[in-house]
MIDREN-356141 format. One line per 3 residues: number of its first residue (from 0); for each residue x, y, z of C-alpha. Coordinates in Angstrom, 1 decimal. Example, Ala and Ser with C-alpha at 12.3 -4.5 7.8 and 13.67 -1.06 7.14 Angstrom:
! MIDREN-356141
0	12.3:-4.5:7.8 | 13.7:-1.1:7.1
This chain:
! MIDREN-356141
0	-61.9:63.9:-97.9 | -62.7:65.5:-101.2 | -65.3:63.8:-103.3
3	-63.6:64.5:-106.7 | -60.2:63.0:-107.7 | -57.3:65.0:-108.7
6	-57.9:64.6:-112.4 | -61.6:66.1:-112.1 | -60.5:69.1:-110.1
9	-57.6:69.8:-112.6 | -59.6:69.3:-115.4 | -62.3:71.8:-114.3
12	-59.3:74.5:-113.6 | -57.5:73.9:-116.5 | -60.7:74.3:-118.8
15	-61.1:77.8:-117.5 | -57.3:78.7:-117.7 | -57.7:77.5:-121.7
18	-60.7:80.1:-121.8 | -58.7:82.7:-119.9 | -55.6:81.9:-122.8
21	-58.2:82.3:-125.3 | -59.4:85.5:-124.0 | -55.8:86.9:-123.2
24	-54.7:85.9:-126.6 | -57.8:87.9:-128.2 | -57.2:90.9:-126.3
27	-53.4:90.8:-127.3 | -54.2:90.5:-130.9 | -56.6:93.2:-130.9
30	-54.6:95.6:-128.6 | -51.4:94.9:-130.6 | -53.3:95.3:-134.1
33	-55.0:98.5:-132.8 | -52.2:99.8:-130.9 | -49.0:99.1:-132.9
36	-45.7:98.1:-131.4 | -45.2:101.1:-129.4 | -48.8:101.7:-128.4
39	-48.6:98.1:-127.3 | -45.4:99.2:-125.6 | -46.9:101.8:-123.6
42	-49.7:99.7:-122.7 | -47.6:97.0:-121.3 | -45.4:99.6:-119.3
45	-48.5:100.5:-117.7 | -50.1:97.3:-116.6 | -46.9:95.9:-115.2
48	-47.0:97.9:-112.3 | -50.3:96.8:-110.5 | -49.0:93.5:-111.4
51	-45.8:93.5:-109.7 | -47.1:95.8:-106.9 | -50.2:93.8:-106.0
54	-48.0:90.7:-106.2 | -46.2:92.0:-103.1 | -49.1:94.2:-101.3
57	-51.7:91.3:-101.4 | -49.4:90.1:-98.4 | -50.1:86.1:-100.0
60	-53.5:86.7:-98.4 | -55.1:84.4:-101.1 | -53.0:81.4:-100.1
63	-53.1:82.1:-96.5 | -56.8:82.1:-97.1 | -56.7:78.5:-98.6
66	-54.4:77.5:-95.8 | -56.8:78.6:-93.1 | -60.4:77.7:-94.3
69	-58.8:74.4:-95.7 | -57.4:73.1:-92.4 | -61.2:73.9:-90.8
72	-59.0:75.1:-87.6 | -60.8:78.1:-87.0 | -64.6:79.8:-87.7
75	-64.9:80.7:-91.2 | -66.7:83.8:-90.3 | -63.9:85.1:-88.2
78	-61.6:84.2:-90.9 | -63.6:86.1:-93.7 | -64.1:89.0:-91.4
81	-60.2:89.2:-91.1 | -59.7:88.9:-94.7 | -62.3:92.1:-95.3
84	-60.0:93.8:-92.9 | -56.7:93.0:-94.7 | -58.4:93.7:-98.0
87	-58.8:97.3:-97.1 | -55.0:97.5:-95.9 | -53.7:95.9:-98.9
90	-55.9:97.8:-101.3 | -54.8:101.1:-99.9 | -51.3:100.3:-99.6
93	-51.4:99.3:-103.5 | -52.8:102.5:-104.4 | -50.2:104.3:-102.6
96	-47.6:102.7:-104.2 | -48.7:102.7:-107.5 | -49.8:105.9:-107.5
99	-46.2:107.0:-106.5 | -44.6:105.0:-109.1 | -47.0:106.7:-112.1
102	-46.7:110.2:-110.9 | -43.5:110.7:-109.5 | -41.0:107.7:-110.6
105	-41.7:108.1:-114.3 | -39.9:110.2:-116.6 | -42.7:110.6:-119.1
108	-46.1:111.1:-117.4 | -48.8:109.0:-118.3 | -52.6:110.1:-119.2
111	-54.3:110.8:-115.6 | -57.4:109.6:-116.8 | -56.1:106.2:-117.3
114	-54.0:106.0:-114.0 | -57.2:106.9:-111.9 | -59.1:104.1:-113.9
117	-56.0:101.7:-112.8 | -56.1:103.1:-109.5 | -59.7:102.5:-108.9
120	-59.5:98.7:-110.4 | -56.9:97.8:-107.6 | -59.3:97.2:-104.9
123	-61.9:95.4:-107.1 | -59.4:93.1:-108.4 | -58.0:92.2:-104.9
126	-61.6:91.6:-103.7 | -62.1:89.1:-106.4 | -58.5:87.5:-105.7
129	-59.4:86.9:-102.0 | -62.6:86.0:-103.2 | -60.9:83.1:-105.2
132	-59.0:82.0:-102.2 | -62.3:81.5:-100.1 | -63.6:79.4:-102.9
135	-60.6:77.0:-103.2 | -60.4:76.9:-99.6 | -64.2:75.7:-99.3
138	-63.2:73.1:-102.3 | -65.7:75.0:-104.4 | -63.4:74.2:-107.6
141	-66.1:75.3:-110.0 | -66.8:78.8:-108.3 | -63.1:79.3:-107.9
144	-63.2:78.5:-111.8 | -65.5:81.2:-112.7 | -63.8:83.7:-110.6
147	-60.5:82.8:-112.7 | -62.5:83.1:-116.1 | -64.8:85.9:-115.5
150	-62.5:88.8:-115.6 | -61.0:88.0:-118.7 | -63.8:86.9:-120.9
153	-65.5:90.2:-119.6 | -62.3:92.3:-120.4 | -62.2:90.9:-123.8
156	-66.2:91.8:-124.5 | -65.2:95.2:-123.4 | -62.1:95.7:-125.2
159	-64.0:94.8:-128.6 | -66.4:97.7:-127.6 | -64.2:100.2:-126.3
162	-61.0:99.4:-128.8 | -62.1:98.0:-131.7 | -65.7:99.9:-132.1
165	-65.2:103.1:-130.3 | -61.5:103.4:-131.0 | -60.7:104.7:-127.5
168	-57.3:103.3:-127.9 | -55.2:102.5:-124.2 | -58.1:104.2:-122.5
171	-60.4:101.8:-123.7 | -58.6:98.8:-122.9 | -58.0:100.0:-119.7
174	-61.8:100.9:-119.0 | -62.4:97.3:-120.1 | -60.3:96.0:-117.6
177	-61.9:98.2:-114.9 | -65.7:97.3:-116.0 | -65.1:93.9:-115.9
180	-63.6:93.8:-112.3 | -66.8:95.7:-111.5 | -69.2:93.2:-112.8
183	-67.1:90.4:-110.9 | -67.1:92.4:-107.9 | -71.1:92.3:-107.7
186	-70.9:88.6:-108.3 | -68.5:88.0:-105.4 | -70.8:90.0:-103.2
189	-73.8:87.9:-103.9 | -71.8:84.8:-102.8 | -70.2:86.0:-99.9
192	-72.7:87.8:-98.3 | -76.0:86.2:-99.6 | -75.5:83.0:-100.2
195	-73.1:82.0:-97.9 | -74.5:84.4:-95.3 | -71.0:84.8:-93.3
198	-71.6:87.1:-90.3 | -68.8:89.8:-91.3 | -67.9:91.7:-88.3
201	-65.0:94.7:-88.5 | -63.6:93.6:-84.9 | -60.1:93.5:-85.1
204	-59.6:89.2:-84.9 | -55.9:90.0:-83.7 | -54.9:86.3:-83.4
207	-56.4:85.6:-86.8 | -55.0:88.4:-88.6 | -51.5:87.8:-86.9
210	-51.8:83.9:-88.2 | -52.9:84.7:-91.7 | -50.1:88.0:-92.1
213	-47.5:85.5:-90.8 | -47.9:82.9:-93.3 | -49.1:85.2:-96.2
216	-46.1:87.8:-95.8 | -43.6:85.3:-96.5 | -46.0:84.0:-99.6
219	-46.0:87.6:-100.5 | -42.5:88.0:-100.5 | -42.3:84.8:-102.4
222	-44.6:85.6:-105.0 | -43.0:89.2:-105.5 | -39.8:87.9:-106.0
225	-41.0:85.3:-108.6 | -43.4:88.1:-110.0 | -40.4:90.4:-110.4
228	-38.2:87.7:-112.1 | -41.1:87.4:-115.0 | -41.5:91.3:-115.0
231	-38.1:92.8:-114.3 | -36.9:92.3:-118.1 | -39.9:94.5:-119.3
234	-38.8:97.5:-116.8 | -35.1:97.2:-117.6 | -36.2:97.0:-121.3
237	-38.1:100.4:-121.0 | -35.1:102.0:-119.5 | -32.7:100.6:-121.5
240	-34.4:99.9:-125.1 | -37.3:101.4:-126.8 | -41.1:100.9:-126.6
243	-41.0:98.8:-129.7 | -38.4:96.2:-127.9 | -40.7:96.2:-125.0
246	-43.8:95.6:-127.4 | -42.3:92.6:-129.0 | -40.7:91.0:-125.9
249	-44.0:91.7:-123.9 | -45.9:89.7:-126.7 | -43.2:86.7:-126.8
252	-43.6:86.4:-123.0 | -47.5:86.5:-123.4 | -47.4:83.8:-125.9
255	-44.9:81.5:-124.0 | -46.4:82.0:-120.7 | -49.4:80.2:-121.7
258	-47.3:77.3:-121.1 | -48.1:78.1:-117.4 | -51.8:77.5:-117.7
261	-50.8:73.8:-116.8 | -48.9:74.6:-113.6 | -51.7:77.3:-112.7
264	-54.6:74.9:-113.0 | -52.6:72.2:-111.0 | -50.9:74.5:-108.4
267	-54.6:76.0:-107.0 | -55.8:72.2:-106.6 | -52.5:70.9:-104.9
270	-52.6:73.8:-102.5 | -56.3:73.2:-101.4 | -55.6:69.6:-100.9
273	-52.5:69.8:-99.2 | -54.0:72.3:-96.7 | -56.6:69.6:-95.8
276	-54.0:66.4:-96.2 | -53.7:63.7:-93.5 | -51.3:61.7:-95.4
279	-48.1:63.7:-96.3 | -46.3:60.7:-98.1 | -49.0:60.0:-100.5
282	-49.5:63.3:-101.2 | -45.9:63.7:-102.0 | -45.8:61.0:-104.3
285	-49.1:62.1:-106.1 | -47.8:65.5:-106.4 | -44.2:63.9:-107.9
288	-46.5:61.8:-110.5 | -48.4:65.1:-111.3 | -45.0:66.8:-111.6
291	-43.5:64.3:-114.0 | -46.9:64.3:-116.2 | -46.8:68.1:-116.2
294	-43.2:68.2:-117.8 | -44.3:65.9:-120.5 | -47.2:68.1:-121.3
297	-45.4:71.2:-121.0 | -42.9:69.8:-123.6 | -45.2:69.1:-125.9
300	-47.0:72.3:-125.7 | -43.7:74.0:-125.9 | -42.6:72.3:-129.1
303	-45.8:73.2:-131.0 | -45.3:77.0:-130.0 | -42.0:76.5:-131.2
306	-42.8:75.4:-134.7 | -46.0:77.3:-134.8 | -44.8:80.6:-133.9
309	-43.0:81.9:-137.3 | -46.1:81.1:-139.3 | -48.9:82.1:-136.7
312	-47.6:85.3:-135.1 | -47.2:87.4:-138.4 | -50.3:86.3:-139.4
315	-52.7:86.6:-136.1 | -50.8:89.6:-134.7 | -49.3:91.5:-137.9
318	-46.0:91.5:-139.6 | -44.9:94.3:-137.2 | -44.6:91.6:-134.6
321	-42.2:89.2:-136.5 | -39.4:90.2:-134.2 | -41.6:88.6:-131.5
324	-40.9:85.2:-132.8 | -37.2:84.5:-132.2 | -37.8:86.0:-128.6
327	-40.5:83.3:-128.1 | -38.3:80.1:-129.4 | -35.5:81.3:-127.3
330	-37.4:81.6:-124.0 | -39.2:78.7:-124.1 | -37.0:76.7:-122.4
333	-36.7:78.7:-119.3 | -41.0:79.3:-119.3 | -40.9:75.0:-119.1
336	-38.6:74.9:-116.1 | -40.9:77.5:-114.2 | -43.9:74.7:-115.1
339	-42.0:71.8:-112.7 | -41.2:74.6:-110.1 | -44.8:76.1:-110.0
342	-46.2:72.4:-109.0 | -43.7:71.7:-106.6 | -43.8:74.9:-104.6
345	-47.6:74.6:-104.3 | -47.0:71.5:-102.3 | -44.5:73.2:-100.0
348	-46.8:76.3:-99.9 | -49.8:74.0:-98.7 | -47.4:72.6:-96.2
351	-46.9:76.2:-94.7 | -43.4:76.6:-96.0 | -43.5:79.2:-99.0
354	-40.5:80.7:-97.9 | -38.2:78.3:-99.7 | -39.0:79.8:-103.1
357	-37.7:83.2:-101.4 | -34.4:81.1:-101.0 | -34.0:79.6:-104.4
360	-35.4:82.9:-106.7 | -33.3:85.8:-104.9 | -30.3:84.3:-106.4
363	-32.0:83.8:-109.5 | -33.3:87.4:-109.5 | -30.0:89.0:-109.1
366	-28.6:86.8:-111.8 | -31.5:88.3:-114.1 | -30.9:91.7:-113.0
369	-26.9:91.7:-113.9 | -27.4:89.7:-117.1 | -30.0:92.4:-118.3
372	-27.6:95.1:-117.6 | -25.2:93.4:-120.1 | -27.3:92.1:-122.5
375	-30.4:94.2:-123.4 | -28.6:97.2:-124.4 | -26.6:95.4:-126.8
378	-29.6:92.6:-127.9 | -32.7:94.2:-126.8 | -35.4:91.7:-126.0
381	-33.1:88.6:-127.2 | -31.0:89.6:-124.6 | -33.7:89.5:-122.2
384	-34.7:86.2:-123.6 | -31.3:84.9:-122.6 | -31.4:86.6:-119.2
387	-34.6:85.0:-118.3 | -33.5:81.2:-119.1 | -30.6:81.5:-117.2
390	-31.8:82.9:-114.3 | -34.9:80.6:-114.2 | -32.6:77.7:-114.8
393	-30.5:78.5:-111.8 | -33.8:79.2:-109.4 | -35.6:75.7:-110.7
396	-32.3:73.6:-110.1 | -31.9:75.1:-106.7 | -35.5:74.6:-105.6
399	-35.2:70.9:-106.8 | -32.5:70.4:-104.7 | -34.4:72.1:-101.4
402	-37.3:70.3:-102.1 | -36.0:67.1:-102.5 | -35.0:67.5:-98.8
405	-38.0:69.0:-97.2 | -40.4:65.7:-98.4 | -37.4:63.5:-97.9
408	-37.5:62.3:-101.3 | -34.5:61.8:-103.8 | -34.1:63.9:-106.9
411	-34.0:60.7:-108.9 | -37.1:59.5:-107.3 | -38.9:62.9:-108.3
414	-37.7:62.8:-111.7 | -38.3:59.0:-112.6 | -41.3:58.4:-114.5
417	-43.7:55.1:-113.3 | -46.2:53.5:-115.2 | -49.1:54.7:-112.9
420	-48.2:58.4:-114.1 | -49.7:57.6:-117.5 | -53.2:57.0:-116.1
423	-53.6:60.8:-116.2 | -53.8:60.4:-119.9 | -55.8:57.3:-119.7
426	-58.3:59.1:-117.4 | -58.6:61.8:-120.5 | -59.1:59.2:-123.2
429	-61.7:57.9:-120.8 | -63.4:61.2:-120.2 | -63.2:61.9:-124.0
432	-65.0:58.7:-124.9 | -67.8:59.6:-122.3 | -68.4:62.9:-123.7
435	-68.5:61.4:-127.2 | -70.8:58.5:-126.4
């Protein structure tokens, strides 16, 4: 049984996510001002490729690792050994697919040096990603938080150096990402090999690898479908509109998606606890309570972003990005719906049922694609925002209905607030009082 409460673990991850938010926003401000709308659009169109590809080729191994280490049914040495073999496979596959897209599928080829940097970053990023799964599976929340915030903090520092000081533009931005992941790779090596002292063998652990891939592959497809839903708009905007529209919409999504740091913090803990939980009904009720509280926090944050965006976006990012304001305000409802989805989905994933997300978001993906075909040529980023809202609403509605059947809870029970839900806010108040004292 975990020694810390849900609240303590969630706050640990949430604080690291808030730091990630600050660093990402700072990088976004810097790049948008230094590169301009077209340059920022070019940067976004390059980085979206590995984000989408890794979402699939990682085979859901991070989540599978959390599940296998968390339930403590197999030796950790064997799990981690199998993990490193899978790392070689997934890295190679990711590099091949991304390389093909960059060098053959694009009508306008990118700078080869930038592409080389991106491809070299992929195995480093995957290593750090998988290591985070090991830490969460072992309930090492603080280390998982450090793996979360470390790359983005270092990326900000290197972006300041290469883009702001040395004026290396897009090349400098990707050089910063590469070096940040190099440093985190050595941190991971020190923990895994020197502290945990895992006995890594390159033996083919067939039963473990099959088990990890079987669960992970379903995870991977689910993650890929969700990632494609998130990023399809940018790819279609690049084909059907202008790079300026890509830049405006990319910034809009970057700002609006800050609402997701709430479920990102919670889902990691829910996934870790679900893998080792012995009381399913208690977990169902706890997750439902967290779901309801998160919707309230997300709604309050969304209202704040809605009213602050018209003032802050031109002030922080420059007047060129005023066009992003309407896109931010329009896409917020869809983003809020995904807050609840991610929390409930983490519970099913921790139960070994990640396939439910596929059933719900494939139809949403089709809707997103069809709407984008009609709306983007006419309305640009505004049309993409409408498509996103509709597809997220459909996917979330279907998912809640399926979730209620799998956990044997009525939909009204999932959404009905209780007095105990607000103990979360009481815990926050107590913690703040303790710190001030």
